[in-house]
N, C-alpha and C positions, 0 to 999 in steps of 0.2 A: 199554624200560630203567627201572628203577623209581627216582625221585629220591628221595634221603634225606637226613633233617638233618644237615649236614656245618658243622662250628666253623673258617672258615678264618683263622688268626693271622698276620701279619704284623711285622717290626718293619724297618724302612725305614733306608737310610744315613743317616738326620738324627740316629739313634741316642738320640729321645726318647722311643722307648718301643714298648708292644703297639699292634696295631690289633685287632681281633676281631668278628666277625660270623657271625652264622649266616644258612644259607641252604638252599635246600632243590633239590637238583641231582641230575643225571644223567650231568655231563661234556658235555652239548650243551645242553640247555635249563635254566634257573634261573629260580628263585624267588624275591626278598630279601625279606627280614622285617625290620622295625623295631627288632630284638635286635643291639647293638650296640654297642662300650664302648671306649674310649680309656684305658691304663694306662700310667702315667709310672713308668719302673724307679724302683726304690729307689735310694737315695742311693750306698746300697755299689756296688751294681750298676754305675750310673753311672760313677763313681768308678774300677773295674776296668776300664770299656769303654772310656772315656776314654784310659787307659794303653795298653790294648789298639790302638786305633786310632794313636796317636802312633808306634809302633814294630812294624807287625802282625806281620811274619816272627819278631824276637826274644822276641814273646810268646808267638807258635803253638810255639815251641819251647822253653819252659818248659812243660814237663809238667803242674807241681802249677797254677800260675796259670790255665793252658788249661783244665783239668778243674774247677777250681772258679769260672771263672766261667761255662762252659758248664751246670754243676749249676744256679747261682744264676738263670742268663736260663731254663732251663727248672721251674724253681720257678716265677718270676713268670708265664708261659705258662700254666703250669698254672693259677696264680691268676685270670690272665682267662679263661681256660674258663670255672672253675668262676662266676663273676660272670654269665657269660651263661648257664649252665644255671638259675643261681638267679632270674635275673630274665625267663628264657622258659619257664621248668621243661619243659624238652627236652631230652633224655638224647640226644647227637648220637649216629649211627652212626662216623661218622667226623672225625677231626682233624686240620687240615691244617697242618702245621707248618712255617713256614720256616726258622723261626731268623736270629738276627742275625747280617749278612756284617762280617769282620771285614779279608778281603782276598780280591780277585777280580783275576786276572790271566789272561787269554784268551790269550794268546801265548803261557803255559809251560801251558795247561790246569791251572790251579789258582783252588779256589775254595774257602774257609772262610767255614762259617754257624756259630756257637755254639750250642748246645742239642742236647739226647739224646733222639730219637726212643722209642727203645725207655723212657727212664725217664718221659717223659710217658705215656705207655701206661698204665703202671704205675701212675702218681698220677692218673690219669684212669679204670682199666680201662675204654677203650675203643681203637678201633682208632684207629692214627696214620698219618699219611704223611708224610714229611719226605725230605731230600737230593733237594731237584727238580732241582741244578746235575748230580750228576756223572755222570748217563746221557748229558746232552747232549755234558760236555766227552769224555768216552770216546771218543764216535760223531767226533767229529772238529769241535764246535763251541764258541761260545765261551761259553756258560752263560748268554747273557743276548743280549736278553731274552726272558723268558718270559712276557712278558703280552698278546702278541696278541691268540693264542686266544682270550681272555675278551675281549678289545678289540673282536673280530669280533664274539660274540655283542650284545654292547653295539649294533655298529653295525645289527647285523639286527633288535633289538627296537626301534630309532630309527627303522626305515624312511626314512632318509636317502636322498636322491638320492646315487648312486654317481658314481667313487671319494670317498669321504670316509676322513679320519682321526679316529682318537683321539691325545692328547697327553698323556700323565701326568706331570707337573712333583712329582718328589718330591725326592730329594737330588740324583740325576740324572734329566735330563729323555729320556725315550722316547717312539717316537713309531710309530703304527702304522698301514700304509694301508691298505686295501681296495677290490676294485673289483668283489666280485662273484664273483670266479676268482685271482686274484694275492694273497695275503696278507704285506705286507711289516713287517719291526718292524726296530728299530736304535735304539740312543743315539745323540742329537743332540749333548750338552753337557751343562756343569754344570746344576742345577736350583736350589736351593733351598742348598745343602751349603755353595757359597763365600759368598752372601750370610748364613749362619747363622751361619758359621765367623768373619764380620766384624763380627757383631751380637754373637758374646759374647767378640770381642777388643776392640771399641772402642767397646763402650755397655753391655757386663756385663748384655744381654738373649737371651732364647736365639733370639728372631727377630725380623722385622721386620711386626709388625701391620700389614697391609694397605699396609704399603709406604711409611710413613707419613714416615719418614727419610731411604729413596732419595728422595723426590719433592724433598728438601731441596736436596739434591747436585748437582754438574753433573760430566756422565759426561767420561771423558778417553778421547775416542773412539780415540788415537792408541794408548795402551795397548792397549785391545783390540784393534787391528790387529794388534800385536805377541805377543797372546796368543794369534791367530788364525793366527798363522804354522805354529803343528803341524799337520802334515800331514792326523791325524785328521780335521779338518773337510772335507776333501775328499777323503778315502777313499770308494768305492762301500760301500753296505751289500752283507752285514750287517756290523754290526761293534758292537762294546759297549765301555762305560767303565766304570770306579769311583772310588770315592772317590780312591784314590792317584792314578789319570790327572791329576784336575783340580785337583789342590794341586800335584803337581810342575811341571807349566808354569811355566818362570823367570820371567816376568814378571806372577807372581800377588805375588809380593813389591814389586813397583813398586807394586802397585796399592794393594796395604795400605799404602805409605808417605804416600798423599793423605791429608788429611785425612779424619775418619770418614763424613760424608754424603759427599762425593766418591765415596771408595772405596765406599759401599755402591751409590751412584747408576752409578757404571762394571762392575760386579759384576753388577746387576740387568739392567744393558743389555747386559751378555756373554750372559747368558742368553738374552736374545731374540733377539739376534744368532747364537746357534750355531743358535739354533732354525730361524731363516729360513735358513742356509746346509743344513740338513739338509731341507728342503723342495725346495732346489733342484737335491738329487741324484734326487727322484721324477720321472721320465720323463711321467707324466702327474699334471695338478695335480686336487686336490681340489675339488668344488665345497662341502665342509662340515671343519667342524676343531674338536671337542670338545675343551676344556682340562681334565682331570681334575687330581684329587690335592691336596698342600697348596699348591700354586702358583699355583690357580685363585682365594687370599683375596687375594691379595696386587695389589691395586687399580693399583698403581703398574706392573706389571710386564705386565699385562693389556691393559694402555693402550699401554704398548709394541710389545707383541704385535701388537695390530690394527692399529697404523701400519705395522704393516712390509709386505713385499712380498709377502706369502703370499695367496694366490689365494682366492679363494668368502668364503663365510662364515666367522665366529668365534665360537664360544659357549663361554661357560665350560660345565661342568656345573649348576651354582647358575641359569645362565640358561633352562635348557630343561629346570627342574623334573627334573633327575638327579642324586638325592643321591649325589655321587661322590667324597665324604671316605674311604668306605671299599673302595673298588673295588680295592684290594692287596690287603685281606684275603680280601674276597669271590673275588678271585682263584685264592689259593692253595686255599682252597676248593673251585675249579672244578677246579682238578688235579688236586686228592686225589681226586675222583669219576674222572676221566679215569685215571688209576691203576687205579683200582678195578674199571673195565672196558674195560681195555686199548686203553686211546686213545690216541694220539700226542698230545703238548705242544708238539711243536719241528719246526722244519719247515728247510728248506735256506734258504728264505728268510729266516728270522724270525735262526736264531743261525748260521747255514752248517755245521748238521749235515749229515752226510753222507748220512741216509735219515731222514725221519720218524719220531719218538723217544718213545716213551714214559717220561714223568718221575717220577720219586720211587719211596721204598721206601717199602711196606705193611707194616706191625707190625700183627699179629690179636691176639686175646687172647689164642689159644691159643698162639699164640710164645712 
């Protein structure tokens, strides 16, 4: 199967903007390039998005606001693609467009990603794959995580001793396990979302640079233990979380009542502890774990993770020369290629779907 130039677009649950990356892939093999970018949302879009996130169901039911924000997000994704085209001078055969998640409820099979794939195709005059979660939900899955199939390809390329795992710390933390035969994926708990929320609320900053502020605080392990009483953390995979899940824990408010440094320190330790609990659910312990995503840049968090009882070697992508800040954008490009070639991207062992399922809707130019 021929590898095509594909631009992947991802705007994660941190809601800070758009990651874009150009790769060449056929949905099995992938060749990365140095053409990538991060585009922050405009103030207008970000303000509307903040409103949407505070009460997503009410926002979804307001058709006018929903359409307006979806339109703005599509325009900004088109801008991100055009920038990659400008710097690479490559016209993509496909664009993978995840959209901006504002609500995800796997129990009720509801997931909303803002963005209009048909409009994006018209704006860019290219083929677009979007709506990556609905087929999984329709087939009994939880709609997440959708990263494991690409994480498997990364582990294959690294040629690490198996079993090994990849942990992506974005807004939510997700874990992929691969032993050469079995592929397992699930969300372990909060990633950066709670820490970023605390930073905005108490420090008026978007994130804790390198974990410097968290390192100044005293961790309240009693409140962490209370937060961990939620049955999610002992539930066996497949399982998934979304932003609302981690914010609805009743003990979060108590953590945020601590002084700002102690709050942040406690939330940082919470991310580490929930990851450790996730590893405890694996039947066979991995030889290697690679941490990717924005969380790998939080040195205090990585220090805590390396002190846990997670077995085997623990590396960040940066430590092994894996340029991993754009893995989620590359993932969407990879999934777009798999859709084009009719290859499944979600599986009973990753999302709980009834059968291997092809993800995404393809908008062709002629459509």
